[in-house]
C-alpha positions in Angstrom: -0.8 27.5 -23.8 -1.6 24.8 -21.2 -4.8 23.7 -19.6 -3.5 23.2 -16.0 -0.4 23.9 -13.9 0.2 20.2 -13.4 -1.0 16.8 -14.4 -1.2 14.0 -11.7 -1.6 10.5 -13.1 -3.1 8.1 -10.5 -5.7 8.7 -7.9 -4.6 6.6 -5.0 -2.8 7.7 -1.9 0.2 9.0 -3.9 -1.8 10.9 -6.4 -4.0 12.5 -3.7 -0.9 13.5 -1.7 0.6 15.0 -4.9 -2.5 16.9 -5.7 -2.7 18.3 -2.2 1.0 19.4 -2.3 0.4 21.2 -5.6 -2.6 23.0 -4.2 -0.6 24.0 -1.2 1.8 25.7 -3.5 -1.0 27.6 -5.2 -1.0 25.5 -8.4 -4.1 24.1 -10.2 -3.6 20.4 -11.0 -5.8 17.9 -12.8 -5.8 14.4 -11.4 -6.5 11.5 -13.8 -7.6 8.2 -12.3 -8.2 5.1 -14.3 -10.8 3.6 -11.9 -14.3 4.6 -11.0 -13.2 6.6 -7.8 -9.9 8.0 -6.4 -9.0 5.3 -4.0 -6.2 3.5 -5.9 -5.8 -0.3 -5.7 -7.1 -0.6 -2.1 -10.5 -2.1 -2.9 -8.8 -4.9 -4.8 -6.6 -6.2 -2.0 -7.5 -9.3 -0.1 -10.5 -9.1 2.3 -8.6 -9.6 5.6 -5.9 -7.0 4.9 -5.1 -4.8 7.8 -2.4 -2.1 8.0 0.8 -2.9 9.8 0.9 0.7 11.0 -1.6 2.2 13.5 -4.1 4.8 12.4 -2.0 7.5 14.0 0.8 6.8 11.4 -1.5 6.1 8.5 -2.7 9.6 7.4 -2.2 11.9 4.5 -1.3 15.6 5.1 -3.9 17.7 6.9 -6.5 14.9 7.6 -5.9 12.6 10.5 -7.2 9.0 10.2 -10.4 8.9 12.2 -11.1 6.7 15.2 -8.8 5.2 17.8 -5.3 6.3 16.7 -3.7 3.1 18.1 -5.8 0.6 16.2 -4.7 -1.1 12.9 -7.2 -0.1 10.2 -8.8 -2.6 7.9 -8.6 -2.4 4.1 -12.2 -1.0 3.8 -11.4 1.7 6.4 -8.5 2.9 4.2 -10.8 3.0 1.2 -13.3 5.2 3.1 -10.5 7.5 4.3 -9.2 8.0 0.8 -12.7 8.8 -0.4 -13.0 11.4 2.3 -9.6 12.9 1.5 -10.5 13.2 -2.2 -13.8 14.9 -1.3 -11.9 17.6 0.7 -9.4 18.4 -2.1 -10.2 21.4 -4.3 -8.9 19.6 -7.3 -10.3 18.7 -10.7 -10.4 14.9 -10.3 -11.4 12.9 -13.4 -12.1 9.2 -12.9 -12.3 6.6 -15.6 -9.4 8.4 -17.3 -6.8 5.8 -18.0 -3.7 7.5 -19.3 -2.3 5.6 -22.3 0.5 7.9 -23.4 2.2 11.2 -22.5 3.8 13.3 -25.2 6.1 16.4 -24.8 6.0 19.6 -26.7 7.3 23.1 -26.2 4.7 24.0 -23.6 5.2 20.9 -21.5 3.3 17.6 -21.5 0.1 16.3 -23.0 -1.6 13.3 -21.3 -3.8 11.2 -23.6 -6.5 9.1 -21.8 -8.7 6.4 -23.4 -11.7 8.0 -25.0 -11.1 11.4 -23.4 -9.9 14.8 -24.4 -6.1 15.2 -23.9 -4.9 17.6 -21.2 -1.7 19.7 -21.1 0.5 21.1 -18.3 4.2 22.0 -17.8 4.5 19.6 -14.9 3.7 15.8 -14.9 3.6 13.7 -11.7 3.4 10.0 -12.2 1.6 8.7 -9.1 0.5 5.3 -10.2 2.9 4.1 -7.5 5.1 1.0 -7.4 2.3 -1.6 -7.2 0.6 -1.4 -10.5 2.2 -4.3 -12.2 2.2 -7.7 -10.4 5.5 -9.4 -10.6 5.4 -13.0 -11.7 8.9 -14.6 -11.5 9.9 -17.1 -14.1 9.9 -20.1 -11.8 10.8 -23.5 -13.4 7.7 -25.1 -14.8 5.3 -22.4 -13.6 4.0 -21.6 -17.2 3.1 -25.3 -17.7 1.7 -26.0 -14.2 -1.8 -27.4 -14.6 -3.1 -26.3 -11.2 -4.3 -22.8 -10.2 -1.7 -20.0 -10.3 -2.6 -16.5 -9.1 -0.8 -13.5 -7.9 -1.5 -12.2 -4.4 -3.2 -9.2 -6.1 -5.9 -11.7 -7.2 -6.3 -13.4 -3.9 -9.4 -12.4 -1.9 -10.3 -15.0 0.8 -9.5 -18.6 1.7 -12.9 -20.2 0.9 -12.0 -21.3 -2.7 -8.9 -23.2 -1.4 -10.6 -25.2 1.4 -9.1 -28.7 1.6 -6.5 -28.1 -1.1 -2.7 -28.3 -1.2 -1.4 -24.8 -1.6 2.0 -23.2 -1.9 2.5 -19.5 -1.2 5.7 -18.1 -2.7 7.3 -15.2 -0.9 8.7 -14.0 2.4 7.1 -10.6 2.9 4.2 -9.3 5.0 1.5 -10.3 2.4 3.0 -13.7 1.8 3.1 -14.6 5.5 -0.3 -13.1 6.2 -2.0 -15.0 3.3 -0.2 -18.2 4.1 -1.2 -18.1 7.8 -4.8 -17.3 6.9 -5.0 -20.1 4.4 -3.5 -22.6 6.7 -6.7 -22.7 8.7 -8.5 -24.0 5.7 -5.9 -25.8 3.5 -2.6 -27.6 3.7 -0.1 -24.8 3.1 3.6 -24.4 2.6 5.4 -21.1 2.4 8.2 -21.4 -0.1 11.1 -18.9 0.3 14.7 -18.7 -0.8 15.8 -17.7 2.7 14.4 -17.9 6.2 11.6 -15.5 7.0 12.8 -12.5 9.0 10.6 -11.0 11.7 10.5 -7.6 13.4 8.5 -7.1 16.6 5.4 -5.0 16.0 5.5 -3.4 19.5 9.1 -3.3 20.9 9.1 -1.9 24.5 5.3 -1.6 24.3 5.2 0.9 21.5 4.5 0.2 17.8 7.5 0.0 15.6 6.3 3.0 13.6 6.4 5.1 16.8 10.1 4.4 17.1 10.7 4.9 13.4 9.1 8.4 13.6 10.6 9.2 17.0 14.1 8.3 15.8 13.7 10.1 12.5 14.1 7.0 10.3 11.0 7.9 8.2 12.6 11.2 7.2 16.0 9.9 6.3 16.6 10.2 2.5 18.1 6.8 2.3 15.8 5.2 -0.3 18.6 4.8 -2.8 20.5 2.6 -0.2 17.5 0.4 0.5 16.5 -0.5 -3.1 19.1 -3.3 -3.3 18.7 -4.7 0.2 17.0 -8.1 0.9 13.3 -8.3 1.6 12.0 -6.2 4.5 11.2 -8.2 7.7 7.7 -9.2 8.5 6.2 -7.0 11.2 4.8 -9.4 13.7 3.0 -9.3 17.1 4.2 -12.9 17.5 1.2 -14.5 15.8 3.0 -15.3 12.5 6.2 -16.5 14.0 4.3 -18.9 16.2 2.2 -20.1 13.3 5.3 -21.0 11.2 7.0 -22.6 14.2 3.9 -24.8 14.6 4.0 -25.8 10.9 0.7 -24.0 10.1 1.9 -23.2 7.5 5.2 -24.9 7.2 8.1 -23.0 5.7 10.2 -24.7 3.0 13.1 -23.8 0.8 11.9 -22.8 -2.7 10.9 -25.8 -4.9 13.2 -26.8 -7.7 10.4 -27.1 -10.3 6.8 -27.6 -11.1 5.7 -30.3 -13.5 2.1 -30.9 -14.5 0.2 -30.8 -11.2 3.2 -31.7 -9.1 6.0 -29.9 -7.3 9.5 -31.1 -6.7 11.3 -30.0 -3.6 15.1 -29.6 -3.2 15.4 -33.0 -1.4 14.0 -34.7 -4.5 10.5 -35.5 -3.1 7.5 -34.8 -5.2 3.8 -34.2 -4.4 0.5 -33.1 -5.9 -0.3 -29.3 -5.6 -3.6 -27.7 -6.3 -2.6 -24.0 -6.3 0.4 -21.7 -6.2 -0.1 -18.2 -4.9 2.7 -15.7 -5.9 3.2 -13.1 -3.2 6.2 -11.9 -5.1 5.7 -8.2 -5.2 5.0 -5.6 -7.8 6.7 -3.4 -10.4 5.8 0.2 -11.3 3.2 0.5 -14.1 4.5 3.5 -16.0 4.1 2.4 -19.6 2.4 5.6 -20.5 5.8 7.3 -20.1 7.6 5.2 -22.7 7.4 7.8 -25.4 9.2 10.3 -23.2 12.3 8.1 -22.8 11.9 8.3 -19.0 12.2 4.6 -18.3 14.7 1.8 -18.5 14.1 -1.1 -20.9 12.4 -2.9 -18.0 10.0 -0.1 -17.4 11.8 1.2 -14.3 11.8 5.0 -13.9 15.1 6.8 -14.1 15.0 9.2 -11.1 16.7 10.6 -8.1 14.5 11.0 -5.1 11.4 11.2 -7.3 12.7 13.7 -9.8 13.3 12.4 -13.3 17.0 12.4 -14.2 16.2 12.4 -18.0 13.1 14.4 -18.5 12.8 17.9 -16.9 9.3 18.5 -15.4 8.5 14.9 -14.6 8.3 13.6 -11.1 7.2 10.5 -9.2 5.3 9.9 -6.0 4.6 6.6 -4.3 7.6 4.5 -5.6 9.0 1.9 -3.2 12.2 3.3 -1.6 11.8 6.6 -3.6 13.3 8.7 -0.8 12.9 6.8 2.5 11.7 3.5 3.9 8.2 4.9 4.1 7.9 6.2 0.5 5.4 3.7 -0.7 3.1 3.9 2.4 0.2 6.2 3.3 2.4 7.8 6.0 5.3 8.5 3.6 3.8 9.7 0.4 2.9 13.2 1.8 6.5 14.0 2.6 7.7 12.8 -0.8 4.9 14.7 -2.6 6.0 17.9 -0.8 9.6 17.4 -1.8 8.9 16.6 -5.5 6.3 19.3 -6.1 8.5 22.0 -4.4 11.3 21.3 -6.8 9.2 20.8 -9.9 7.2 24.0 -9.3 10.4 26.0 -8.6 12.0 24.7 -11.8 8.9 25.6 -13.8 8.8 29.1 -12.4 12.6 29.5 -13.1 12.1 28.3 -16.7 9.2 30.7 -17.2 11.3 33.6 -15.9 14.0 32.9 -18.4 11.7 32.6 -21.4 11.7 35.7 -23.7 8.6 37.9 -23.7 6.2 37.2 -26.4 
């Protein structure tokens, strides 16, 4: 006997979308969120963060983002929106329930949370997304560097770095946004392995997300083709390209090593550095699935379009490139949640129909 129809682990945008999709199919899920409220990691992102997609394209299913649909919402607006979305869900949401392990038995899955009673269900959806584990690359000398080292997930605002020599590592949206913001307060270099690529934010006067939706790119199930592609271009209104062209910050080829409090650049020059900020992305935090054998040795889920290829009844929502180029975004998780829950619930019903009567 099980307690619920499904267990959703993670209460951010992916988990809320998954819970909504399950309710739409008439199922009763429980949502387990490690934090104090179901808003995911959004409150922990840097203070100046704004979405690169307009409010019109930043909604979860059945609840439009409020306000001017053409504006680019701030981090705190996204937090408020997720709070409102959670409040409208008719779902058992349990906060401060950090899932530490999931076990499998004849009736499905049991999720064990720190200090809490375990819950059981025939379906398990891992919705802790693809941004739960900050990636810290093994750069030469980084471990012995005597200055400040932090990941972009720990960066909040430029004040603490005023007047310092700072290197931001990375070529994505967050790296460029942080580096440009810091450059008004510190001497900053953006260190990348290849030149930064830019994509216009409003080609032909319309936001790039308008064109992506109008041309159907958001819906194309090509995530498996995108996982091995180089970093996505920085979506830019022109501000960031102009800042780099003006040398504020300057862009440099990745340093060869760090030694003490100094950096050595490819041309052999050395200089003192106060801080290194790693805007080097994230990896999925799914360690609670290790006992199921659902992950690779590196903790990467084995799946096809969000459905586990090794453990029947397990699905994922919110992974980068899970099904499409929008899979890890607010605008994309709803479609992926509908796809995954439809197949998991159909498979569960089929298995139940085939079971002998008791």
